[in-house]
C-alpha positions as CSV (number, residue, x, y, z in Angstrom):
1,M,0.5,-2.4,-23.0
2,V,0.2,-3.4,-19.4
3,T,-3.1,-3.0,-17.6
4,S,-2.6,-1.5,-14.1
5,R,-5.3,-3.2,-12.1
6,R,-8.3,-5.5,-11.8
7,A,-11.6,-4.1,-13.1
8,D,-13.5,-5.3,-9.9
9,D,-11.2,-3.8,-7.4
10,T,-11.1,0.0,-7.2
11,R,-12.7,2.7,-9.3
12,P,-10.8,5.6,-10.5
13,A,-10.5,8.5,-8.1
14,V,-13.0,11.3,-8.7
15,G,-11.2,14.0,-6.8
16,P,-11.5,15.1,-3.2
17,V,-14.9,14.8,-1.5
18,A,-15.9,17.9,0.4
19,A,-15.8,17.2,4.1
20,A,-19.2,18.8,4.7
21,E,-20.8,16.6,2.1
22,V,-19.4,13.5,3.5
23,V,-20.4,14.4,7.1
24,A,-23.9,15.1,5.9
25,A,-24.1,11.8,4.1
26,A,-22.8,9.9,7.1
27,D,-25.1,11.6,9.5
28,A,-28.1,10.9,7.3
29,A,-27.1,7.2,7.2
30,G,-26.7,7.0,11.0
31,D,-28.9,4.7,13.0
32,G,-28.8,6.3,16.4
33,T,-26.8,3.5,18.0
34,G,-23.9,5.7,18.9
35,A,-21.7,4.6,16.0
36,A,-19.0,7.1,15.2
37,T,-19.9,7.8,11.6
38,G,-19.8,11.5,11.0
39,R,-16.4,13.0,11.8
40,P,-14.3,10.0,10.8
41,A,-16.0,9.7,7.4
42,S,-15.2,13.4,6.8
43,V,-11.5,12.7,6.5
44,L,-11.8,9.8,4.0
45,R,-11.1,10.4,0.4
46,P,-11.3,8.3,-2.8
47,V,-8.2,6.2,-3.3
48,R,-6.3,6.4,-6.6
49,A,-6.7,3.6,-9.1
50,G,-3.9,1.1,-8.7
51,N,-3.3,0.7,-5.0
52,G,-6.8,0.4,-3.5
53,F,-5.9,-2.1,-0.7
54,E,-2.8,-0.2,0.4
55,E,-4.3,3.3,0.3
56,A,-7.5,2.2,2.0
57,L,-5.5,0.6,4.7
58,E,-3.5,3.7,5.1
59,Q,-6.6,5.9,5.6
60,I,-8.3,3.6,8.0
61,L,-5.1,3.2,10.0
62,Q,-4.9,7.0,10.1
63,L,-8.5,7.1,11.6
64,L,-7.4,4.7,14.3
65,R,-4.0,6.2,15.0
66,L,-5.4,9.7,15.3
67,G,-8.1,8.5,17.7
68,L,-10.9,9.8,15.5
69,V,-12.9,6.6,16.4
70,P,-12.3,6.0,20.1
71,P,-11.9,2.5,21.6
72,G,-15.3,0.8,21.9
73,E,-16.9,2.9,19.2
74,R,-17.9,1.5,15.8
75,L,-16.3,2.3,12.5
76,P,-18.6,3.6,9.7
77,S,-20.5,0.8,8.0
78,E,-18.9,-1.2,5.1
79,R,-21.3,0.6,2.7
80,E,-20.2,4.0,3.9
81,L,-16.5,3.2,3.9
82,S,-16.6,1.6,0.5
83,Q,-18.5,4.6,-1.0
84,H,-16.1,7.2,0.5
85,L,-13.0,5.3,-0.4
86,R,-14.3,4.2,-3.9
87,I,-13.3,0.6,-3.4
88,S,-15.2,-2.7,-3.6
89,R,-16.5,-4.3,-0.4
90,V,-14.3,-7.3,-1.1
91,T,-11.2,-5.0,-0.9
92,L,-12.6,-3.3,2.2
93,R,-13.1,-6.6,4.0
94,E,-9.5,-7.6,3.2
95,V,-8.4,-4.3,4.9
96,L,-10.6,-4.9,7.9
97,K,-9.3,-8.5,8.2
98,V,-5.7,-7.1,8.4
99,L,-6.8,-4.7,11.2
100,Q,-8.5,-7.6,13.0
101,D,-5.4,-9.7,12.7
102,Q,-3.4,-6.8,14.3
103,D,-5.9,-6.7,17.2
104,M,-6.9,-3.2,16.3
105,V,-10.6,-3.9,15.6
106,E,-13.1,-6.7,16.1
107,S,-16.2,-7.7,14.2
108,R,-19.5,-8.1,16.1
109,R,-22.7,-9.7,14.7
110,G,-26.3,-8.9,15.4
111,R,-28.6,-5.9,15.2
112,Y,-26.0,-3.6,16.8
113,G,-23.0,-5.3,15.2
114,G,-20.3,-3.9,13.0
115,T,-16.5,-3.3,13.2
116,F,-15.5,-1.9,16.6
117,V,-12.2,-0.3,17.7
118,L,-10.2,-2.1,20.4
119,P,-8.1,-0.4,23.0
120,R,-4.5,0.1,22.0
121,T,-2.1,-2.5,23.1
122,A,1.7,-2.4,23.5
123,A,2.9,-2.1,19.9
124,P,2.1,-5.6,18.5
125,D,3.0,-4.4,15.0
126,G,6.5,-3.0,15.9
127,S,5.3,0.6,15.7
128,D,7.5,1.8,18.6
129,E,10.6,0.4,16.8
130,L,9.4,1.8,13.5
131,R,9.0,5.3,15.1
132,R,12.5,5.0,16.6
133,R,14.0,4.3,13.2
134,V,11.9,6.9,11.5
135,S,13.3,9.6,13.8
136,A,16.6,9.3,12.0
137,V,15.2,9.3,8.5
138,D,13.4,11.8,6.3
139,V,10.8,9.3,5.2
140,E,9.0,11.4,2.5
141,D,12.4,12.3,0.9
142,T,13.4,8.6,0.9
143,L,10.1,7.5,-0.7
144,R,10.3,10.2,-3.3
145,F,13.9,9.5,-4.2
146,R,13.1,5.8,-4.3
147,E,10.3,6.4,-6.8
148,V,12.5,8.5,-9.0
149,L,15.2,5.9,-9.1
150,E,12.9,2.9,-9.6
151,A,10.8,4.5,-12.3
152,G,14.0,5.7,-14.1
153,A,15.6,2.3,-13.9
154,A,12.5,0.6,-15.3
155,G,12.3,3.0,-18.2
156,L,16.0,2.6,-19.0
157,C,15.7,-1.2,-18.9
158,A,12.8,-1.1,-21.3
159,E,14.8,1.2,-23.7
160,G,18.0,-0.8,-23.7
161,L,18.0,-4.2,-21.9
162,P,21.3,-6.0,-22.2
163,A,21.5,-9.4,-23.9
164,D,21.2,-11.4,-20.7
165,G,18.8,-9.0,-19.1
166,G,15.5,-10.8,-20.0
167,A,16.7,-14.1,-18.4
168,R,18.0,-12.3,-15.3
169,L,14.7,-10.5,-14.8
170,R,12.6,-13.6,-15.3
171,A,14.8,-15.5,-12.8
172,A,14.5,-12.8,-10.2
173,L,10.7,-12.6,-10.7
174,D,10.4,-16.4,-10.4
175,A,12.4,-16.3,-7.2
176,T,9.8,-13.9,-5.6
177,R,7.0,-16.1,-6.7
178,G,8.5,-19.1,-5.0
179,A,9.7,-17.4,-1.9
180,R,8.6,-18.4,1.6
181,L,7.0,-15.6,3.5
182,E,10.0,-15.1,5.7
183,D,12.3,-14.8,2.7
184,Y,10.0,-12.7,0.5
185,R,11.4,-9.3,1.4
186,R,14.9,-10.4,0.4
187,Q,13.8,-11.8,-2.9
188,D,11.7,-8.7,-3.5
189,T,14.9,-6.6,-2.9
190,L,16.9,-8.7,-5.3
191,L,14.3,-8.2,-8.0
192,H,14.4,-4.4,-7.7
193,L,18.2,-4.4,-7.5
194,T,18.3,-6.5,-10.7
195,L,16.3,-3.8,-12.4
196,A,18.6,-1.1,-11.1
197,E,21.7,-3.0,-12.3
198,L,20.2,-3.6,-15.7
199,S,19.5,0.1,-16.2
200,G,23.1,0.5,-17.4
201,S,23.9,3.2,-14.8
202,R,26.3,2.1,-12.0
203,T,25.6,5.3,-10.1
204,L,21.8,4.7,-10.2
205,A,22.3,1.1,-9.0
206,A,24.5,2.3,-6.1
207,Q,22.1,5.0,-5.1
208,Y,19.2,2.6,-5.2
209,A,21.0,0.0,-3.0
210,S,21.5,2.7,-0.4
211,V,17.9,3.9,-0.5
212,R,16.6,0.3,-0.4
213,A,18.7,-0.5,2.7
214,T,17.0,2.5,4.4
215,L,13.6,1.4,3.2
216,N,14.0,-2.2,4.4
217,E,14.9,-0.9,7.9
218,L,11.4,0.6,8.0
219,L,9.6,-2.2,6.2
220,D,11.0,-4.8,8.7
221,C,9.0,-3.1,11.4
222,I,5.6,-3.6,9.8
223,P,3.7,-6.8,9.2
224,L,3.9,-8.8,5.9
225,L,0.4,-8.7,4.6
226,V,-0.6,-11.5,2.2
227,R,-3.0,-9.3,0.2
228,N,-0.3,-6.7,-0.2
229,L,2.2,-9.3,-1.3
230,E,-0.2,-10.7,-3.9
231,H,-0.8,-7.2,-5.3
232,S,2.9,-6.5,-5.3
233,Q,3.5,-9.7,-7.3
234,Q,1.0,-8.6,-9.9
235,Q,2.8,-5.3,-10.2
236,H,6.2,-6.9,-10.4
237,A,5.0,-9.1,-13.3
238,A,3.5,-6.1,-15.0
239,V,6.8,-4.1,-14.7
240,V,8.8,-7.0,-16.1
241,E,6.3,-7.6,-18.9
242,A,6.5,-3.9,-19.9
243,V,10.4,-4.0,-19.8
244,L,10.4,-7.1,-22.0
245,D,7.9,-5.5,-24.4
246,R,10.3,-2.5,-24.6
247,D,7.4,-0.3,-23.4
248,A,9.3,2.3,-21.4
249,D,6.2,4.5,-20.6
250,A,4.3,1.5,-19.2
251,A,7.3,0.3,-17.2
252,R,7.8,3.7,-15.6
253,E,4.1,4.1,-14.8
254,M,3.7,0.6,-13.3
255,M,6.8,1.1,-11.2
256,R,5.5,4.5,-9.9
257,E,2.2,2.7,-9.0
258,H,4.1,0.0,-7.2
259,C,6.2,2.4,-5.2
260,G,3.0,4.3,-4.3
261,G,1.6,1.1,-2.7
262,T,4.7,0.7,-0.4
263,A,4.5,4.4,0.5
264,A,0.8,4.1,1.4
265,L,1.5,1.2,3.8
266,L,4.4,2.9,5.5
267,R,2.4,6.1,5.9
268,G,-0.5,4.2,7.3
269,F,1.5,2.5,10.0
270,L,3.2,5.8,10.8
271,A,0.0,7.7,11.2
């Protein structure tokens, strides 16, 4: 069987946290410095096991995009954020590093330090172009259809891989591992297309190619995040391993998890 995540990353989700309970906890932990810790924390929820980085980034991006923490104000503390999201501080710091790299927040040291929201700038992450492209696409429908096709293809491959299928899958996976950053998305696309083609259904492969073309139009507008790519590579390897082990259930489950990570990133940058 394929294991779906690292033991030190995220904890399994424990169900929605009541907003009133989160607000009360955040207010009790406040230090009177004016940090915006109550209302923002009330919209956070535990992430699901499997895509801790991506889903945590989605939620914090949502806080920023919705203006729940105004420019100049401080995000809830690392302790609060990691508790509400049910992720490790290591993963949370990786999320905050992405936001710093995108000039959305800055870290300040000292007694009144923390992570502070910066004023919005002119779409450094391509968000204007992303929104323009999204206006012509039903994003949620595309993401759902993609997941159905991908999970189905992975399961079909595991149940009946053709003679040359194993070698083709390994080659496609190796190409993603050795890809330069600027070429990664193309190699990632080729790996997924290989799985679709090896499913044995020409209709599925054709439909997936169409959906992937639409998806890439959106993905090209958001930054390539090294942490996300590393996580995607782990999931790619797990899917291929499950297929080669003829474990259809594991192949489908890992592919659903992988698709969920992509969906979380897109939703975050669209918030």
